[in-house]
C-alpha positions as a Markdown table, in Angstrom:
| # | Residue | x | y | z |
|---|---|---|---|---|
| 1 | Unk | 83.2 | 75.2 | 126.7 |
| 2 | Unk | 80.2 | 75.2 | 124.4 |
| 3 | Unk | 82.3 | 76.5 | 121.5 |
| 4 | Unk | 84.9 | 73.8 | 121.8 |
| 5 | Unk | 86.0 | 72.6 | 118.3 |
| 6 | Unk | 85.0 | 75.8 | 116.6 |
| 7 | Unk | 87.5 | 78.1 | 114.9 |
| 8 | Unk | 87.3 | 81.9 | 115.4 |
| 9 | Unk | 89.3 | 84.6 | 113.6 |
| 10 | Unk | 89.6 | 88.0 | 115.3 |
| 11 | Unk | 91.1 | 90.8 | 113.2 |
| 12 | Unk | 93.0 | 93.4 | 115.2 |
| 13 | Unk | 93.0 | 90.6 | 117.8 |
| 14 | Unk | 96.4 | 91.3 | 119.4 |
| 15 | Unk | 95.5 | 94.0 | 121.8 |
| 16 | Unk | 92.6 | 96.0 | 123.4 |
| 17 | Unk | 89.1 | 95.1 | 122.5 |
| 18 | Unk | 90.2 | 92.5 | 120.0 |
| 19 | Unk | 92.3 | 90.7 | 122.5 |
| 20 | Unk | 89.5 | 90.7 | 125.1 |
| 21 | Unk | 87.2 | 89.1 | 122.5 |
| 22 | Unk | 89.8 | 86.4 | 121.7 |
| 23 | Unk | 90.2 | 85.7 | 125.4 |
| 24 | Unk | 86.4 | 85.3 | 125.9 |
| 25 | Unk | 86.3 | 82.9 | 122.9 |
| 26 | Unk | 89.2 | 80.9 | 124.3 |
| 27 | Unk | 87.4 | 80.6 | 127.7 |
| 28 | Unk | 84.5 | 79.1 | 125.7 |
| 29 | Unk | 86.9 | 76.5 | 124.3 |
| 30 | Unk | 87.2 | 77.9 | 120.7 |
| 31 | Unk | 90.4 | 77.7 | 118.7 |
| 32 | Unk | 91.7 | 81.1 | 117.7 |
| 33 | Unk | 93.3 | 82.9 | 114.8 |
| 34 | Unk | 94.8 | 86.2 | 116.0 |
| 35 | Unk | 95.0 | 88.3 | 112.8 |
| 36 | Unk | 96.8 | 91.6 | 113.2 |
| 37 | Unk | 99.0 | 94.1 | 111.3 |
| 38 | Unk | 101.6 | 93.6 | 114.1 |
| 39 | Unk | 102.8 | 90.0 | 113.8 |
| 40 | Unk | 104.9 | 90.2 | 117.0 |
| 41 | Unk | 101.9 | 91.3 | 119.1 |
| 42 | Unk | 99.7 | 88.7 | 117.5 |
| 43 | Unk | 102.3 | 86.0 | 118.2 |
| 44 | Unk | 102.5 | 87.0 | 121.9 |
| 45 | Unk | 98.7 | 86.9 | 122.3 |
| 46 | Unk | 98.4 | 83.6 | 120.5 |
| 47 | Unk | 101.2 | 82.1 | 122.7 |
| 48 | Unk | 99.4 | 83.2 | 125.8 |
| 49 | Unk | 96.0 | 81.9 | 124.7 |
| 50 | Unk | 97.6 | 78.6 | 123.8 |
| 51 | Unk | 98.4 | 78.2 | 127.5 |
| 52 | Unk | 94.7 | 78.0 | 128.2 |
| 53 | Unk | 94.5 | 74.7 | 126.3 |
| 54 | Unk | 93.1 | 75.9 | 123.0 |
| 55 | Unk | 94.8 | 76.1 | 119.6 |
| 56 | Unk | 95.8 | 79.7 | 118.8 |
| 57 | Unk | 97.6 | 80.8 | 115.7 |
| 58 | Unk | 99.0 | 84.3 | 114.8 |
| 59 | Unk | 98.5 | 85.7 | 111.3 |
| 60 | Unk | 100.1 | 88.9 | 109.9 |
| 61 | Unk | 97.2 | 90.7 | 108.2 |
| 62 | Unk | 96.6 | 94.1 | 106.7 |
| 63 | Unk | 92.8 | 93.9 | 106.2 |
| 64 | Unk | 92.9 | 96.7 | 103.5 |
| 65 | Unk | 94.8 | 94.5 | 101.1 |
| 66 | Unk | 92.9 | 91.8 | 99.2 |
| 67 | Unk | 95.9 | 89.6 | 98.5 |
| 68 | Unk | 96.8 | 89.7 | 102.2 |
| 69 | Unk | 93.3 | 88.7 | 103.2 |
| 70 | Unk | 93.1 | 85.9 | 100.7 |
| 71 | Unk | 96.5 | 84.5 | 101.9 |
| 72 | Unk | 95.5 | 84.5 | 105.5 |
| 73 | Unk | 92.2 | 82.8 | 104.9 |
| 74 | Unk | 94.0 | 80.1 | 102.8 |
| 75 | Unk | 96.4 | 79.6 | 105.7 |
| 76 | Unk | 93.5 | 79.2 | 108.1 |
| 77 | Unk | 91.8 | 76.6 | 106.0 |
| 78 | Unk | 95.1 | 74.7 | 105.6 |
| 79 | Unk | 95.8 | 74.8 | 109.4 |
| 80 | Unk | 92.3 | 74.3 | 110.8 |
| 81 | Unk | 90.1 | 73.1 | 107.9 |
| 82 | Unk | 87.2 | 75.3 | 108.9 |
| 83 | Unk | 86.1 | 78.8 | 110.1 |
| 84 | Unk | 83.1 | 79.1 | 112.3 |
| 85 | Unk | 83.2 | 82.7 | 113.5 |
| 86 | Unk | 84.8 | 85.9 | 112.0 |
| 87 | Unk | 85.0 | 89.0 | 114.2 |
| 88 | Unk | 85.8 | 92.1 | 112.1 |
| 89 | Unk | 87.5 | 94.2 | 114.8 |
| 90 | Unk | 90.5 | 95.8 | 113.0 |
| 91 | Unk | 90.2 | 99.6 | 112.8 |
| 92 | Unk | 92.0 | 102.9 | 113.2 |
| 93 | Unk | 91.3 | 106.6 | 113.7 |
| 94 | Unk | 92.7 | 109.6 | 112.0 |
| 95 | Unk | 90.7 | 112.4 | 113.6 |
| 96 | Unk | 90.3 | 116.0 | 112.4 |
| 97 | Unk | 87.6 | 118.5 | 111.5 |
| 98 | Unk | 86.1 | 118.1 | 108.1 |
| 99 | Unk | 87.7 | 121.2 | 106.6 |
| 100 | Unk | 91.1 | 120.2 | 107.8 |
| 101 | Unk | 90.9 | 116.5 | 107.1 |
| 102 | Unk | 93.4 | 115.2 | 104.6 |
| 103 | Unk | 92.2 | 113.1 | 101.8 |
| 104 | Unk | 94.7 | 110.4 | 102.6 |
| 105 | Unk | 93.4 | 110.2 | 106.2 |
| 106 | Unk | 89.8 | 109.8 | 104.8 |
| 107 | Unk | 91.0 | 107.1 | 102.4 |
| 108 | Unk | 93.1 | 105.2 | 105.0 |
| 109 | Unk | 90.3 | 105.0 | 107.6 |
| 110 | Unk | 87.7 | 103.9 | 105.1 |
| 111 | Unk | 90.1 | 101.4 | 103.6 |
| 112 | Unk | 90.9 | 99.7 | 106.9 |
| 113 | Unk | 87.6 | 100.1 | 108.8 |
| 114 | Unk | 85.1 | 99.5 | 106.0 |
| 115 | Unk | 86.9 | 97.9 | 103.0 |
| 116 | Unk | 88.6 | 95.6 | 105.5 |
| 117 | Unk | 85.3 | 94.3 | 106.7 |
| 118 | Unk | 84.2 | 93.8 | 103.1 |
| 119 | Unk | 87.3 | 91.9 | 102.1 |
| 120 | Unk | 87.3 | 89.6 | 105.2 |
| 121 | Unk | 83.6 | 89.0 | 105.1 |
| 122 | Unk | 83.8 | 88.0 | 101.5 |
| 123 | Unk | 86.4 | 85.4 | 102.1 |
| 124 | Unk | 84.6 | 84.1 | 105.3 |
| 125 | Unk | 81.4 | 83.7 | 103.4 |
| 126 | Unk | 83.1 | 81.6 | 100.8 |
| 127 | Unk | 84.0 | 79.1 | 103.5 |
| 128 | Unk | 80.8 | 79.4 | 105.5 |
| 129 | Unk | 78.5 | 78.8 | 102.5 |
| 130 | Unk | 80.2 | 75.5 | 101.9 |
| 131 | Unk | 79.8 | 74.6 | 105.6 |
| 132 | Unk | 76.2 | 75.8 | 105.6 |
| 133 | Unk | 77.0 | 77.5 | 108.9 |
| 134 | Unk | 78.9 | 80.5 | 110.3 |
| 135 | Unk | 78.8 | 83.6 | 112.3 |
| 136 | Unk | 80.2 | 87.1 | 111.4 |
| 137 | Unk | 80.3 | 89.8 | 114.0 |
| 138 | Unk | 81.4 | 93.3 | 113.0 |
| 139 | Unk | 82.6 | 96.0 | 115.4 |
| 140 | Unk | 80.9 | 99.3 | 114.7 |
| 141 | Unk | 80.6 | 102.3 | 117.1 |
| 142 | Unk | 78.1 | 104.6 | 118.8 |
| 143 | Unk | 79.4 | 107.3 | 116.5 |
| 144 | Unk | 77.8 | 105.5 | 113.5 |
| 145 | Unk | 74.4 | 106.5 | 115.0 |
| 146 | Unk | 75.3 | 109.8 | 116.7 |
| 147 | Unk | 78.1 | 111.3 | 114.7 |
| 148 | Unk | 81.1 | 112.9 | 116.5 |
| 149 | Unk | 82.9 | 116.2 | 115.7 |
| 150 | Unk | 86.3 | 115.6 | 114.3 |
| 151 | Unk | 85.5 | 112.0 | 113.2 |
| 152 | Unk | 83.9 | 112.4 | 109.8 |
| 153 | Unk | 86.0 | 109.5 | 108.4 |
| 154 | Unk | 85.6 | 107.2 | 111.4 |
| 155 | Unk | 81.8 | 107.9 | 111.7 |
| 156 | Unk | 81.3 | 107.2 | 108.0 |
| 157 | Unk | 83.3 | 104.0 | 108.1 |
| 158 | Unk | 81.4 | 102.7 | 111.1 |
| 159 | Unk | 78.0 | 103.7 | 109.6 |
| 160 | Unk | 79.0 | 101.8 | 106.5 |
| 161 | Unk | 79.6 | 98.7 | 108.6 |
| 162 | Unk | 76.0 | 98.8 | 109.8 |
| 163 | Unk | 74.7 | 98.9 | 106.2 |
| 164 | Unk | 77.1 | 96.1 | 105.2 |
| 165 | Unk | 76.1 | 94.0 | 108.2 |
| 166 | Unk | 72.4 | 94.2 | 107.3 |
| 167 | Unk | 72.9 | 93.5 | 103.6 |
| 168 | Unk | 75.2 | 90.6 | 104.2 |
| 169 | Unk | 72.8 | 89.2 | 106.8 |
| 170 | Unk | 70.0 | 89.3 | 104.2 |
| 171 | Unk | 72.0 | 87.8 | 101.4 |
| 172 | Unk | 73.3 | 84.7 | 103.4 |
| 173 | Unk | 70.6 | 84.0 | 106.1 |
| 174 | Unk | 69.3 | 81.1 | 104.0 |
| 175 | Unk | 72.8 | 79.6 | 103.9 |
| 176 | Unk | 73.0 | 79.2 | 107.7 |
| 177 | Unk | 75.2 | 82.3 | 108.2 |
| 178 | Unk | 74.3 | 85.1 | 110.7 |
| 179 | Unk | 75.8 | 88.6 | 110.5 |
| 180 | Unk | 75.5 | 91.0 | 113.4 |
| 181 | Unk | 77.3 | 94.0 | 114.8 |
| 182 | Unk | 78.3 | 95.4 | 118.2 |
| 183 | Unk | 78.5 | 99.2 | 118.6 |
| 184 | Unk | 80.6 | 100.2 | 121.6 |
| 185 | Unk | 80.5 | 103.6 | 123.2 |
| 186 | Unk | 83.3 | 105.0 | 125.3 |
| 187 | Unk | 85.4 | 102.0 | 126.4 |
| 188 | Unk | 88.3 | 102.2 | 128.8 |
| 189 | Unk | 91.5 | 101.5 | 126.8 |
| 190 | Unk | 95.1 | 102.9 | 126.8 |
| 191 | Unk | 93.8 | 105.7 | 124.7 |
| 192 | Unk | 91.1 | 106.9 | 127.1 |
| 193 | Unk | 93.4 | 106.3 | 130.1 |
| 194 | Unk | 95.7 | 108.9 | 128.6 |
| 195 | Unk | 93.1 | 111.6 | 128.6 |
| 196 | Unk | 93.1 | 114.4 | 131.1 |
| 197 | Unk | 90.7 | 114.2 | 134.1 |
| 198 | Unk | 88.7 | 117.2 | 132.8 |
| 199 | Unk | 88.1 | 115.6 | 129.5 |
| 200 | Unk | 87.1 | 112.3 | 131.1 |
| 201 | Unk | 84.6 | 114.1 | 133.3 |
| 202 | Unk | 83.0 | 115.8 | 130.3 |
| 203 | Unk | 82.8 | 112.5 | 128.5 |
| 204 | Unk | 81.2 | 110.8 | 131.5 |
| 205 | Unk | 78.4 | 113.4 | 131.5 |
| 206 | Unk | 77.0 | 111.9 | 128.3 |
| 207 | Unk | 76.8 | 108.4 | 129.8 |
| 208 | Unk | 73.7 | 107.8 | 131.9 |
| 209 | Unk | 75.3 | 104.8 | 133.6 |
| 210 | Unk | 78.1 | 107.1 | 134.7 |
| 211 | Unk | 81.2 | 105.2 | 133.8 |
| 212 | Unk | 83.2 | 104.0 | 130.9 |
| 213 | Unk | 82.7 | 100.6 | 129.5 |
| 214 | Unk | 85.3 | 97.9 | 129.6 |
| 215 | Unk | 86.8 | 95.7 | 126.9 |
| 216 | Unk | 85.1 | 92.8 | 128.6 |
| 217 | Unk | 81.7 | 94.5 | 128.1 |
| 218 | Unk | 82.2 | 94.5 | 124.4 |
| 219 | Unk | 83.6 | 91.0 | 124.3 |
| 220 | Unk | 80.6 | 89.6 | 126.1 |
| 221 | Unk | 78.3 | 91.0 | 123.4 |
| 222 | Unk | 80.4 | 89.6 | 120.6 |
| 223 | Unk | 80.5 | 86.1 | 122.1 |
| 224 | Unk | 76.7 | 86.3 | 122.6 |
| 225 | Unk | 76.2 | 86.4 | 118.8 |
| 226 | Unk | 78.3 | 83.3 | 118.4 |
| 227 | Unk | 76.8 | 81.1 | 121.1 |
| 228 | Unk | 74.9 | 78.0 | 119.8 |
| 229 | Unk | 71.5 | 79.2 | 121.2 |
| 230 | Unk | 71.5 | 82.5 | 119.3 |
| 231 | Unk | 71.5 | 81.3 | 115.7 |
| 232 | Unk | 68.1 | 82.9 | 115.0 |
| 233 | Unk | 69.5 | 86.4 | 115.5 |
| 234 | Unk | 70.8 | 88.1 | 112.4 |
| 235 | Unk | 71.1 | 91.7 | 111.0 |
| 236 | Unk | 71.1 | 93.1 | 114.5 |
| 237 | Unk | 73.2 | 95.6 | 116.4 |
| 238 | Unk | 73.9 | 95.4 | 120.1 |
| 239 | Unk | 74.7 | 98.8 | 121.6 |
| 240 | Unk | 77.3 | 98.7 | 124.4 |
| 241 | Unk | 77.4 | 102.3 | 125.4 |
| 242 | Unk | 76.0 | 102.8 | 129.0 |
| 243 | Unk | 73.0 | 104.6 | 127.6 |
| 244 | Unk | 74.7 | 107.2 | 125.4 |
| 245 | Unk | 72.5 | 106.3 | 122.5 |
| 246 | Unk | 69.1 | 104.6 | 123.0 |
């Protein structure tokens, strides 16, 4: 319970990797803000986490809209009075080969995946500077480093997150704020579960450990950056990919 009394916001926290992250923080005693574009799903997750003994609040948030982000952060400060950890997890894909990719699909992915991290981090830093303490953890991807056919928009957005992470870390290290990133590889989710066995086997060939990662694998890495003993780590990326990229 070493994070008891701390307040953690997880964007895209209602399901998948985001929910696993929220659950790990709850197990450490932290209070949670589950921010998600689906309010119903966020409320369900918050309600279930509340049963573990922590405070958990749902927030309806479209991270690509500045007014929405400002509203949610104002609500968090009104309800909790502080914010100790921000996890920028919200993201989408709109895959397609470069020549066939629609401009609106490029814009949408960059707006949510990258602009969303910028907007949320900006509001979090305002709070954390006053506290002289805070942790920001951004969810990137192995494709930020390797690229991936059919994901020009997604790869670009995740690569942008790496640059944003390092720059924000340099700007606010002397204010007691650390900024780091976690870059997952192939993680078992509802999306990968729906793939054919042939495709799964081809994907596994690129993973030296020989299996897909779990949402818990990612969550463990995120919580690591927030733990009290790791405040001297900033501007870093943990790769959770089974050896796909070294």
